[in-house]
C-alpha positions as CSV (number, residue, x, y, z in Angstrom):
1,M,295.6,64.8,-76.0
2,F,292.8,64.8,-73.0
3,K,292.6,61.7,-71.0
4,S,289.0,61.3,-70.9
5,L,285.7,61.9,-72.8
6,K,284.5,64.1,-69.2
7,E,287.3,66.3,-69.9
8,K,286.8,67.1,-73.8
9,F,282.9,67.3,-73.0
10,G,283.8,69.5,-70.5
11,I,286.1,71.8,-72.5
12,I,283.3,71.8,-75.3
13,V,280.5,72.8,-72.9
14,L,282.8,75.8,-71.5
15,T,283.5,76.6,-75.0
16,I,279.8,77.2,-75.9
17,V,279.1,79.1,-72.4
18,L,281.8,81.6,-73.5
19,V,280.7,81.7,-77.0
20,L,276.9,82.5,-75.8
21,A,278.3,85.0,-73.4
22,V,279.8,86.6,-75.6
23,S,277.3,86.4,-78.5
24,I,273.8,86.6,-76.6
25,P,273.5,90.1,-74.7
26,I,272.7,89.2,-71.3
27,V,269.5,90.3,-69.5
28,N,267.5,90.8,-66.5
29,A,264.4,89.4,-68.4
30,D,260.9,89.8,-66.7
31,N,259.0,86.4,-65.9
32,E,255.5,86.5,-65.8
33,T,252.8,83.9,-65.5
34,N,249.3,86.0,-64.9
35,T,247.2,88.1,-66.8
36,A,249.4,91.9,-66.2
37,E,247.5,94.9,-64.7
38,V,246.1,97.6,-67.0
39,V,248.8,100.2,-67.6
40,N,247.3,103.8,-67.6
41,T,249.0,105.6,-70.4
42,T,248.8,108.8,-71.9
43,Q,249.2,109.3,-75.7
44,T,252.2,111.6,-77.4
45,E,253.1,111.9,-80.7
46,A,256.1,109.7,-82.2
47,N,258.8,110.3,-84.7
48,T,259.9,107.6,-87.2
49,S,262.1,105.4,-85.8
50,N,264.5,103.0,-87.3
51,D,264.6,99.2,-87.3
52,T,267.6,97.8,-85.2
53,S,267.3,94.5,-86.3
54,S,267.4,95.2,-90.2
55,G,268.7,98.4,-90.0
56,N,265.8,99.6,-92.4
57,E,263.4,102.6,-91.8
58,I,260.3,101.4,-89.6
59,M,257.4,103.2,-91.5
60,P,255.1,104.7,-88.7
61,I,252.0,102.7,-87.3
62,S,248.4,104.3,-87.4
63,Q,245.6,103.3,-85.5
64,D,243.2,103.3,-88.4
65,Q,244.9,100.8,-91.0
66,N,243.3,102.5,-94.0
67,Q,245.3,105.9,-93.3
68,E,248.2,107.0,-95.2
69,L,251.6,105.7,-94.9
70,S,252.8,109.3,-93.8
71,Q,250.9,109.8,-90.8
72,E,252.3,108.9,-87.7
73,P,251.2,106.7,-84.9
74,E,250.4,107.8,-81.6
75,Q,252.8,106.0,-79.2
76,K,251.9,105.1,-75.7
77,E,253.8,106.7,-73.1
78,D,256.3,104.4,-70.6
79,G,254.0,103.9,-67.8
80,D,255.5,102.6,-64.8
81,N,255.1,99.3,-65.7
82,A,256.9,99.2,-68.8
83,K,259.7,97.2,-69.5
84,E,262.8,98.5,-70.9
85,Q,264.5,95.3,-71.3
86,D,264.0,91.6,-72.8
87,V,260.8,89.9,-71.4
88,V,260.1,86.6,-71.2
89,I,256.8,84.9,-70.1
90,V,255.5,81.5,-69.0
91,G,252.4,80.9,-68.4
92,N,248.6,80.0,-69.2
93,D,246.5,83.3,-70.1
94,V,249.3,85.9,-71.0
95,T,248.2,89.7,-71.8
96,I,250.9,92.6,-72.8
97,D,249.2,96.1,-72.0
98,Y,252.1,97.6,-71.4
99,V,255.1,98.9,-73.5
100,V,258.2,96.3,-74.1
101,D,261.1,98.0,-74.9
102,G,262.8,94.9,-76.2
103,N,262.4,91.5,-77.3
104,L,259.8,89.3,-76.2
105,F,259.3,85.8,-75.2
106,I,255.9,84.0,-74.6
107,C,255.0,80.4,-73.9
108,A,251.5,80.3,-72.9
109,N,248.4,79.3,-73.9
110,N,246.6,82.2,-75.1
111,V,248.4,85.3,-75.9
112,T,247.3,88.7,-76.4
113,L,249.2,91.5,-77.2
114,N,247.7,95.2,-76.5
115,S,250.4,97.3,-76.3
116,Q,253.4,98.3,-78.5
117,V,256.8,96.2,-78.3
118,G,260.1,97.7,-79.4
119,G,261.8,94.9,-80.6
120,D,261.1,90.9,-82.1
121,V,258.0,89.1,-80.3
122,F,258.5,85.0,-80.1
123,V,255.2,83.1,-79.4
124,F,254.4,79.6,-78.6
125,A,250.8,79.3,-77.7
126,N,247.6,77.7,-78.9
127,N,245.7,81.3,-79.4
128,V,247.5,84.3,-80.5
129,T,245.8,87.2,-80.5
130,V,247.2,90.8,-81.5
131,G,244.7,93.0,-80.8
132,E,244.1,96.8,-82.7
133,D,246.3,98.5,-79.7
134,G,249.3,96.3,-80.7
135,Y,252.1,97.7,-82.5
136,I,255.3,95.5,-82.8
137,F,258.1,97.8,-84.3
138,S,259.9,94.3,-85.5
139,N,259.1,91.2,-86.4
140,L,256.8,88.4,-85.4
141,F,257.8,84.9,-85.1
142,A,254.6,82.3,-84.0
143,V,253.7,79.1,-83.8
144,A,249.8,78.8,-82.4
145,K,246.9,76.8,-83.3
146,R,245.4,80.3,-84.5
147,L,246.4,83.5,-85.0
148,D,244.8,86.6,-85.1
149,M,246.4,89.3,-85.9
150,K,244.5,93.3,-85.7
151,G,247.2,95.3,-85.2
152,S,250.7,96.5,-86.9
153,I,253.8,94.4,-87.1
154,Y,256.9,95.0,-89.6
155,N,257.4,91.3,-90.8
156,L,255.1,88.2,-90.1
157,Y,256.9,84.6,-89.7
158,A,254.0,81.8,-88.7
159,L,253.2,78.5,-88.6
160,S,249.4,77.8,-87.5
161,N,246.8,76.2,-88.7
162,D,244.6,79.4,-89.0
163,I,245.6,82.7,-89.7
164,N,243.3,85.9,-90.0
165,I,245.3,89.2,-90.7
166,S,243.0,92.0,-90.6
167,G,245.4,94.7,-89.7
168,Y,248.5,96.1,-91.1
169,V,251.8,94.2,-92.0
170,Y,254.3,97.2,-93.5
171,R,256.6,94.6,-95.0
172,D,256.5,90.8,-95.7
173,I,254.6,88.0,-94.6
174,R,256.1,84.1,-94.7
175,V,253.5,81.8,-93.4
176,F,252.4,77.9,-93.3
177,T,249.1,77.1,-92.7
178,D,245.5,75.5,-93.3
179,V,243.7,78.6,-93.9
180,L,244.7,82.4,-94.6
181,S,242.4,85.2,-94.4
182,I,243.5,88.3,-95.2
183,S,240.9,91.5,-94.4
184,G,243.8,93.8,-93.6
185,T,247.0,95.0,-95.6
186,V,250.1,93.3,-96.6
187,A,252.2,96.5,-97.6
188,R,255.0,94.5,-99.7
189,N,255.2,90.8,-100.2
190,A,253.5,87.3,-99.2
191,F,255.0,84.0,-99.2
192,V,252.2,81.0,-98.0
193,T,252.2,77.8,-98.1
194,S,248.3,77.0,-97.4
195,P,245.2,75.2,-99.5
196,S,243.1,77.9,-98.1
197,I,243.7,81.8,-98.7
198,S,240.6,83.9,-98.8
199,F,240.7,87.7,-99.3
200,D,238.0,90.4,-98.4
201,T,239.1,93.8,-100.0
202,S,236.0,95.6,-99.1
203,N,238.3,98.0,-96.8
204,E,241.2,98.4,-99.8
205,G,243.1,95.7,-98.0
206,G,245.0,93.1,-99.5
207,I,248.3,92.5,-100.8
208,K,250.3,95.4,-101.9
209,G,253.2,93.5,-103.5
210,S,253.5,90.2,-105.1
211,L,251.9,86.5,-103.6
212,T,253.7,83.4,-104.1
213,Y,252.1,80.6,-102.8
214,S,252.2,76.9,-102.9
215,A,249.5,74.5,-103.1
216,E,248.0,71.4,-104.4
217,N,245.6,73.0,-106.1
218,K,245.4,76.9,-107.3
219,V,243.2,79.1,-105.3
220,S,240.9,82.0,-106.6
221,I,242.4,85.3,-106.1
222,P,239.6,88.0,-106.6
223,E,240.8,90.9,-108.8
224,G,242.9,93.6,-107.3
225,A,243.3,92.0,-103.9
226,V,247.3,91.4,-105.1
227,E,248.8,94.3,-107.3
228,S,251.7,93.0,-108.4
229,G,251.2,89.3,-109.5
230,V,250.4,86.0,-108.4
231,N,253.0,83.2,-108.6
232,F,251.4,79.6,-107.9
233,N,254.1,76.5,-106.8
234,Q,252.0,73.3,-107.4
235,L,252.5,70.4,-104.8
236,S,251.8,67.3,-105.9
237,A,249.4,65.4,-103.9
238,N,251.1,62.1,-105.3
239,R,254.8,62.6,-103.5
240,N,257.3,59.8,-104.7
241,V,257.4,58.2,-101.3
242,G,260.4,55.6,-102.1
243,L,262.8,58.6,-103.4
244,S,261.7,60.4,-99.8
245,Y,262.5,57.3,-97.7
246,L,265.7,56.7,-99.4
247,F,266.8,60.3,-98.9
248,N,265.9,59.9,-95.4
249,A,268.2,56.9,-95.3
250,I,271.0,58.6,-97.0
251,A,270.5,61.5,-93.9
252,L,270.6,59.0,-91.5
253,L,273.7,57.1,-92.7
254,I,275.8,60.5,-93.8
255,T,275.1,61.6,-89.7
256,V,276.1,58.2,-88.3
257,T,279.3,58.2,-90.2
258,V,280.2,61.7,-89.4
259,I,279.6,61.1,-85.8
260,W,281.4,57.7,-85.8
261,L,284.3,59.3,-87.4
262,L,284.5,62.3,-84.5
263,G,284.3,59.5,-82.2
264,L,287.2,57.9,-83.3
265,W,289.2,60.8,-83.5
266,L,288.1,62.9,-80.3
267,A,286.9,59.8,-77.8
268,P,288.1,56.8,-79.2
269,K,287.8,55.0,-75.8
270,F,283.9,56.0,-75.9
271,S,283.9,54.9,-79.2
272,K,284.9,51.4,-78.4
273,L,283.0,51.1,-75.0
274,C,279.7,52.4,-75.4
275,D,278.5,49.1,-76.4
276,Q,280.0,47.7,-72.6
277,V,278.3,50.7,-71.0
278,L,274.7,49.0,-71.8
279,V,275.5,45.6,-71.8
280,K,277.1,46.2,-67.9
281,K,274.9,49.0,-67.1
282,P,271.5,48.5,-68.7
283,V,269.3,49.7,-65.7
284,S,271.4,52.6,-65.2
285,T,271.6,53.2,-68.9
286,I,267.7,53.5,-69.6
287,V,267.7,55.5,-66.0
288,S,269.8,58.1,-67.2
289,G,268.4,58.0,-70.8
290,V,264.7,58.8,-69.4
291,L,265.8,61.4,-67.0
292,T,268.2,63.2,-68.3
293,P,265.6,65.5,-70.8
294,I,263.3,65.4,-68.0
295,I,266.1,67.7,-65.8
296,L,267.3,69.2,-69.1
297,V,263.7,70.8,-69.4
298,C,263.1,71.1,-65.9
299,L,266.7,73.6,-65.3
300,F,265.5,75.4,-68.5
301,V,262.3,76.4,-66.9
302,L,263.6,76.9,-63.7
303,L,266.1,79.1,-64.8
304,L,263.3,81.3,-66.8
305,V,261.2,81.6,-63.7
306,L,264.1,83.0,-61.6
307,S,265.3,85.2,-63.9
308,I,268.7,84.2,-63.6
309,T,270.0,84.5,-67.2
310,L,268.4,83.6,-70.2
311,N,271.9,81.9,-71.3
312,L,272.2,79.1,-69.0
313,A,268.4,78.5,-69.8
314,F,269.2,78.5,-73.8
315,L,272.2,76.3,-73.0
316,A,270.6,73.8,-71.0
317,I,267.9,73.5,-74.1
318,L,270.4,73.5,-76.2
319,L,272.2,70.9,-75.0
320,L,269.4,68.3,-74.7
321,F,268.6,69.1,-78.6
322,I,272.4,68.2,-79.2
323,L,272.2,65.0,-77.0
324,A,269.0,63.7,-78.5
325,G,270.2,64.7,-82.1
326,I,273.4,62.8,-81.5
327,S,271.7,59.7,-79.4
328,S,270.3,57.6,-81.7
329,S,273.5,57.7,-83.5
330,I,275.2,56.5,-80.8
331,F,273.1,53.5,-80.3
332,I,273.5,52.5,-83.9
333,I,277.5,52.4,-83.2
334,A,276.9,50.7,-80.0
335,M,274.7,47.9,-81.5
336,S,277.5,47.8,-85.0
337,N,280.4,47.1,-81.7
338,L,278.5,44.1,-80.5
339,L,277.7,43.1,-84.2
340,C,281.4,42.6,-84.8
341,K,282.6,41.4,-81.4
342,K,280.1,38.9,-82.3
343,F,281.3,38.2,-85.6
344,K,285.0,38.7,-84.7
345,I,285.2,41.7,-87.2
346,E,288.2,43.7,-86.7
347,K,288.7,45.4,-89.7
348,R,287.9,49.1,-90.1
349,F,286.2,48.6,-93.4
350,K,284.3,45.5,-92.4
351,K,283.4,47.6,-89.2
352,Y,282.0,50.5,-91.1
353,G,279.8,47.7,-93.2
354,A,278.6,46.6,-89.8
355,L,277.8,50.3,-88.9
356,V,275.6,50.6,-92.3
357,L,274.1,47.3,-91.9
358,I,273.0,47.9,-88.6
359,C,271.8,52.1,-89.7
360,I,269.5,50.4,-92.5
361,V,268.0,47.5,-90.2
362,L,266.9,50.4,-87.4
363,Y,265.8,52.8,-90.1
364,L,263.6,49.9,-91.7
365,L,262.3,49.0,-88.4
366,T,261.2,52.8,-87.9
367,L,259.4,52.6,-91.1
368,I,256.5,50.0,-89.1
369,P,253.5,51.9,-88.6
370,Y,253.0,52.4,-84.9
371,V,255.9,50.0,-83.8
372,G,258.1,52.2,-85.5
373,S,258.1,55.2,-83.4
374,I,258.6,53.1,-80.3
375,I,261.7,51.6,-81.7
376,G,263.0,55.3,-82.5
377,F,262.3,56.6,-79.1
378,I,263.8,53.6,-77.5
379,A,267.0,54.0,-79.9
380,V,267.2,57.7,-78.4
381,V,266.5,56.6,-75.0
382,L,269.4,54.0,-75.0
383,G,271.6,56.2,-77.1
384,L,271.5,59.3,-75.0
385,G,271.6,57.1,-71.7
386,I,274.8,55.6,-72.7
387,I,276.3,59.0,-73.5
388,I,275.4,60.4,-69.8
389,R,276.3,56.9,-68.2
390,Y,280.0,56.9,-69.8
391,L,280.2,60.4,-68.2
392,T,279.3,59.4,-64.6
393,L,281.4,56.1,-64.2
394,S,284.4,55.8,-62.4
395,Q,287.7,56.1,-64.0
396,K,288.5,52.6,-62.2
397,F,285.3,51.0,-64.1
398,K,286.2,52.4,-67.6
399,D,289.5,50.9,-66.7
400,S,288.6,47.5,-66.3
401,L,286.2,47.7,-69.0
402,N,289.2,48.7,-71.3
403,D,291.5,45.7,-70.1
404,S,288.3,43.7,-70.8
405,N,288.3,44.8,-74.2
406,K,291.5,44.2,-75.0
407,V,292.0,40.7,-73.5
408,K,288.9,39.9,-76.1
409,D,290.9,40.9,-79.0
410,E,294.0,39.3,-78.1
411,N,292.1,36.2,-77.5
412,N,290.3,36.5,-81.2
413,K,294.1,37.1,-82.5
414,K,295.2,34.0,-81.0
415,A,291.9,31.8,-82.4
416,K,292.6,33.2,-85.8
417,A,296.4,32.4,-85.6
């Protein structure tokens, strides 16, 4: 049995590091913040290649989207600036005009892809453009304000306000968008959530498979735009808001209950003393809750920029998500402890009742317009601060808190006797 939560937490973090080190290939990622120089390349004839991510054969990519699928694409040779590994780019305006024989990760304002990428492309940006010379031999995952797809890709997964597909998608698209325009070709099926879908079939484009879309009202689909049928899923404009609130409350209660039980099992001292950390060290708890996300985000960016390793960079951001996910539950547990001490509640079942009460009260407060979001933010900051502050407290101070807690419990028992 471990002696302190710090030791347990260290073991957990070490385990995560080892798992990630084994499961995620270590790469030497290139980080670029400026627009890349144009690579002078020659064109050679390419053979049909296999998709390494799905095991399915990739159909050859041609520059003319109206040519037969059997025609092989013209492929750029690997120039001096070709990248033969995964590439990570953080910048403002990013242009990719060199071959990337690996996965591509981009976080920027404006992104333009005018070359070939052998792996998957992950993009988070305001504006994303896959030019006519842009070839993605695997999947495109994009979160953007506007996505303009003029080139050729394998599968498209996107969340965007405005999506325009004038290029060629060799398999499926799965998109959430306000406006979807298709003047190119989707060779298989389309799964769309959008209130506005338009087609331009003048160049024999459209969806060669089926279209499954979700919206409040039906969309007019031109004849011949979809070859294998259209499926419509209606979204109700008048959703049952009360039922949604109920589900959210139940989800929060389940999360808090699981974390409370895990705390009693893995870290009983922390579960009993988390409220005392907030009471005894309020200022440092708040500072820890505010600074921790900032430090982890800065660490994430620094590791990417320095090209040390993707493993540690994504471990930092993963750790932030985990801490943020459990922080509000830790705050609720701390408030529940204070309530139990105030009213001298000792039985486990009654303590759980107090936990449920605090959970419901906090959830109802977060539903208040404007004020609710502030309350939710405060709960996350304080919960995160409690975790970090407890981990950094000296063992002597923790023992003094524990002794003080035992004295109060004994006094309560004597008072009841």
